[in-house]
N, C-alpha and C positions, 0 to 999 in steps of 0.2 A: 322647747323651752317649757319648763314647768310653770304652771300658773296657780294662783290661789283657788280656793274652792268656790269663790263667789261668782263665777261666770265671767267670761271674757268679752271684751268689746272692741270696737273700731271706727273712720270718717274723712272731712272736706278739703278743700277748694281747688279749683280746676285749672289746669294748664294743658291737660290732655285733650284729645278730641272728644268733646262732649256732644253726643248726637242730638240732644234736645235741650231747649233753653229754659226750662222751668227754673225759677230763681230760688234754688235751695240755699238756705243759710241757717247756721246754727250758732247761737251766742257762745263761742268757745271760751271767751275770756271773762274773768270775774266781773270786771266793771261793766260789762254789757248786760248784766243780770240784775233784776230788782232784788232788794234785800230780802224779800219774803218769797221769792220765786226759787224753785229748785235749781241748784247748780248741777253740772253734769253728773255728780255722784249721787244726786237725789237729796242732798242736804242743803237747806237754805243758808244764805250768808249769815243771817242772824243766829241760826242754830250753830253754825260753825264757830261764831264768835263766843257764844256761851259755852260750847264744848271746850274751847281753849281755856276758859277759866278753870274748869275742873282739872284739865290736864296740868296746868301750871301749879295748882294747889295740891296735886297728887291724889285727888279724889276720883278722878276719872281713869279710864283704861290707858295703858301706855301706847305709844304710836304703833309699836310692832303688833299690837293686839287689836287694832282698829282698822276699818276699811279705808277711811278717808279723813279721820280726825287730824292726821298729820298735815293735811292740806291747808288748814286754816287755824293753826295754833296761835292764838292771839295773846291773851294776857290773863292774869289771875286777878280775882277780886279779893284783895287783901282787906284786912280790918283797918288799915290806916287810911285816914281821910284823904291824904295827898294822893295816894295811889288810886283811890276811887275817883277823885277829881280828874286825874290825868287820864284814866280810862275813859271817862265820859267825854273829855275833850278830844281824844284820839278817835273815839267811835263817831262823834259828830263830824269830825273832819273827814273820815273815810266815807261816811254817808253822803257828804257833799261831793266826794269824788265819784260816787255812783251817778249822781245827777250830772256832773260835769262831763263824765265819760259818755253818758247817753247822748249829750248834745255836741260831742266832739271838742270840748274845751280841755284839751289834754295839757296845755301849758298851766292851766289852773290846778290840775291834778299834781303836776310836778311841783308847783309852788307850795301846795299843801303838804306834800311829802317832805320837801326840804325843810319846812317849818317844824314838822313833827319828829323827824329822825333824830335830831340832837336830844330830844326829851326821852327817847326810848332805847338808847344805846345799850343799856344793861338788861334789856328785856328781849332776848333773842327771838322768842316766838312772835312777839308783836313786830319787831324789826323785820323779820322774814316776811310777814304779811304786807307791811308797808312797802317793802322793796318789790313785792309782786306788782303793786299798783304803779310803782315807778317804771318797772320794766315794761308793763303793759302800755303805759302812756308813751314811752319812747318808741316802742314798736309801732304804735298807731301813727306816730309822727314820721316814721321811716328812718329812725335812728337806731338801727340794729346794733351798730358797734358800741353805742352807749347803753343799750338795753341789756346786752349780754353780761357785763359785770354785775349789774343789779340782780338779774335773774340767777346768776351763778352764786352770788353771795346769799340770796334767799334760800337756794337749794342747800348751801353749806350749813346755814343756820337751822333749817328745818326742811328736810327733804319732803316736798309736797308735790302732788300732781300738777298744781298750778305753776309752781316754779319750773317743773320739768317741761310743761307745755310751752312756757314762754322762752326758756333757755333753748329748747329745740327749735322754735321758730326763729330765734335770733341766729343760731348756728346755721340754719338752712339759708337764711337771708344773706349771710356772709359767705356762702359757698361751701360750708362744711357739711355737706349732705350726709356723708357716712357717719360722722360723729353725731349728727342730729338723729339719724335713724337708730343708732346704737342707744342713745339716751332714751328715746321713746320706748324701745323694747325693754330697757331696764325699768323705766317707770311703769310700764304695763305689768311687768313681773312683780314689782313692789306693791302696786296698787291695782289689783285686778278688777276692782269695782269702779275705777275711774274711766268711764267709757270713752271720754274724749281723747284719751291718749292713743289707743289703737285706731280710733277713727282718724286722728291726725296722721298716724302712721300710714293708714290706707290711702289717704289723700296724697301724702308725699310719694308713695309708690306709684300712684296714678300719674302724678305730674312727671315722674321719671319714665313713664311709659311701661311700667312693670305691672300691667293690668292683671295678669293671672295671680300674682302675689297679692295685689290689692283685694281681689275677690276672695282669695283664701283667708285673708285677714278679716274681711267683713263677715265671713261665714261664722266666725267665732264671737260675733257680737249679737246677743239675743235681742229680739224685738218683743219684749214682754213687759209686764207691769214693773219690773225692776229698773226699766229705762224710762226717763221722762218722755212724755208724749211727743214733744217737738223733736227730740232726737230720734224717736221711732219713725216719724214721718220722713225725717231727713235720710235715715238709713234705707228706707224703702226706695226713696227716689234715687239715692246714690247707687244702690245695688242695681236697680233697673238701668241706670245710666251706663254703668260699666258693662253690664251684660249686653246692652245694645251696641256699645262701642266695639266689642269683640264679635259682633254679628249674631249673638244669641237672642234674637228678637222675641221668640215665643216665650223664653224664660223671663225676659224683661217684662213682657205683658203680664205674665203670671205673678210676678213680684208686685207690680202695681195693683193688680186685682186683689191680691192678698192684703195689701195695705188698705185698700178701700173697703174690704170686708170687715176689717177691724176698726176703721175710722171712716165710716160712710159719709160724714159731713166734711171731709177734708177737701177744700178747694185746691190746695197745693197738689195733692195726688191726682185730682181730676185734670188739672192743667198739665201735670207731668204726663198723664196718659195720653192726652190730646197731642202734646208735643212729641211723644214717642211715636204715635201713629203717623204724624206728619213726617218725622225723620225716616220712618220705615218706608213710606211712600217715595220719598226722595231717593232713598237708597236703591229701591227697585227701579226708579227712573234712571239713575246713574248706571245701574247694571244693564238695563235695556239699551241705553244710548251707547254705552261702551261696546256691547255686543254688536250693535249696528255698525259702529265705526270700525271695529276690528275686522268685520267681514268685508268691509269695503276697501281695506288696504290692499293695494296691488303689490306685486313683486318689483323691486327695484334692482338696479345693477350699477356697477362702477362707483363713481364718487357719490352719486345719489344714495346708494345703499349705505355708504360709509356715514353720510350725514344722518340717515335714518337710525343707524346703529348708535351714533353719538348721542342722539336724543334719548334713546333707551338707557344708555349708560349714565348720562347726566341725571335722568330721573331716578335711577337706582342709587346714585351717590347722594343725592339730596332727599331721598325718600319722598318723592313727589307722588301725588295721587295718580292712579293709572289713567283716569279720564284726562288729566292734563297732558300726560305723555302722548296719549292717543290723539288729542287735539293738535299737538305740535307736529306729530307725524303726518296728520291730514293736511295741515297747513303747508308743510314742505312739499307734499305731492301737488297741491293746488298751485303753489308758487312755481314749481318747475314746469307745470303744464302751461301756465299762463305767461311765463316770462322765460327768457333765455338766461338761466343762471349757470355760471361756470365757476364752481367752487373748487379750490385746491386744498383748503384746510377745513375739514368737516366739523371739528369741535366748536370753533366760534359760531358757525352756522347753527349747530345744535343748540348752543346756549341762547342765541338770538331768537330762535323759534320758540323756545320755552318762555323767554322773557316776553315775547309778543303775546302769547296766550295769557300770561299773567296780567298783562295790561288790558286785554279784552275782558278779563274777569274783574276789572276795577282796582287791581292792586298797583302798587308803586314800587316794583322791585329795583334793587340797586344793581345796575349793570356792572359796575366796578367790583362790587363784592362777589357777584356771581362769577365773573371772569377770574378773579384772583383765587377764589376757592377751587377752581378747576385748573389753575396755572395756565390761563390763557391770556392773550394780549387784550386788554380792554379796548384798544383802538380797533383791532380786527373784529372783535365782537360788535362794537358800535357800528362799524361799516355794514356788517351783515344785518343788524337790527334796522338800520335806515332803509335798506332794501325791502325788508319784510313790511315795515310800516308803510312804505310807499305803495306796495301791493295792496295792503288792507285799505288804504285810503281810496282806492279805485272802486271799492265795494260799498253798498249801502250799509250803514252801521248795524242795522238790525240783521241783515243777512250775514254780515261778518260774525256777529255773536252767535247766530244760529248755526253757522258752519264750523266755527273754530274756537268759540269760548268753551270753557270747561265748567267751572263752578257757577258762572253766571249765565250759562246757556239757557235760553228761554224754553227749550224743550223739557228741561227738568221741572218746570212749573206746570206742565200740562198734565191732566189726569192720566194716571198710569192704568194700564189694562193688560191682562194676559191674553195675547193673541192666540187664535186657533193654531193648531199644529201646522197647518198648511201655510200659515203666514209668518212662521217664526224664523224666516230667513233674513229678516231685518229690512228696514227702510232707510236707504242711504241718500243723504242730501247731495246733489251733484256738485262737483267742483266747478267754479267759473271757467269758462273757456272750452268746456267739452260737454257733451251730452251723455247722461247716464240715465238709464231707465229707472224710474222710481216705483215701478210696479213690482209686486212680489214675484219671485221666480218660481 
């Protein structure tokens, strides 16, 4: 896709596995920004307002020759006193919308918009801007179906990055992810200087699990003086986050350090670096625990092997973490060792063991949803789960979590270390009911 000469950009919000929890946020929407603070395109709201006056009067550049003037085409200052008075009234109303949006009073914003709209029906630039505020308030209230017509009408009146951003958000919220993505790519091509559009595109790709594409998009967003400082900080954090998510830890650390070199006083990046380090330590702990468990799994036969295979298949179908699958397999071996389990249907037992591990992790999984997703009988799955719970109830809670929990396993919080080569055979926690040497072999 061809872009303009002005440098390309990209950004937020998270549904993907985010390895560290630093609270990155960027004010993507107009109303979240002070009138004198730079918008994502580098132009303040007041400047955009005055630029629109030149546009309307013909004194300023046309939309196709500007970077972002199309985003806030408001009104012209004519010589007539009535128009000047109307302009002042609308400007004062929208300035109140800034304050109301900041404190979350979105219904007040809607009330002001509805009061103003009848007065400006013949002023398309101004109507487009007011509709942006309406769409934004409705989105903030969770009314995407009502926000979409307002954002679309604003886009039709005056194709702007802000209308594009809001219409894309509404489409995505209504389940039209493909149309939302297409609109963002179009807006990025039309307004290459509007950094928040490709950033929003990268976040959408991230939420869909398309991390390589999200990283490629972010590579086209420069972190230089042409980008507002708060967006620079966000981009450093987001890039590091995505790199860590795909396991590129050293590159993630380099990105954080690069950001700190340019912004040494940023507490946000310092916290992100600390969170990244903690996430890396936990990742190493999960790898070591998984290796220890994997080594301790013995060979099964008959129906027991079929249950073991069912656990692996269910984990693949639901894309469960490997550590959770390993924990369920360990739990099955412990159960068959301690109790006389005669299973004729492996799949319900596989689902029950996975559900039991999730419960040890503090989750509240739906047995019925799990069973139906696998086309299993909820009754058979429930019977198996009752047996597993009864076995776990015979153990000390701490020992049960230590032996069979995955995400909430206490061993993941212990300091990680790299053992000497002679010790790298793993340390296996013994199953109840049998003795296993815990010494290195």
